[in-house]
C-alpha positions, -999 to +999 in steps of 0.1 A: +281-831-071+298-799-071+282-764-061+296-749-097+278-780-114+246-771-095+247-735-105+257-739-140+226-763-143+204-737-129+216-712-155+213-738-181+178-746-171+170-707-173+183-704-208+165-735-220+133-720-206+139-687-224+147-707-256+114-727-250+093-695-251+111-680-279+103-712-301+067-715-292+060-681-296+045-674-264+039-641-250+052-628-218+023-645-194+028-622-166+016-593-186-015-609-197-045-593-173-062-624-151-101-621-151-119-629-120-140-659-125-178-657-118-189-678-090-221-698-101-245-726-088-240-744-055-209-726-048-224-691-047-252-705-025-227-719-001-211-684+001-244-670+008-248-694+036-211-689+052-217-650+054-250-654+071-234-681+098-206-655+103-229-627+110-251-650+132-221-661+151-209-623+156-241-614+167-242-644+192-208-632+208-219-598+211-251-610+230-229-633+250-203-605+260-231-580+269-245-606+293-213-608+314-216-585+348 
């Protein structure tokens, strides 16, 4: 396949995508603000345990380094 054919196919794909958006009446999806999903259930509990684990590990590292003479 020639380089010119690859370039022309890419241009055609871009034009096809723009045509599809116009035909379907889609809005510009890049401008829609995305809301943050709320974390619920066991995932929220797992995140809290992870935070506690990190704090405990940091404290243990600090204690370990403080005992080095």
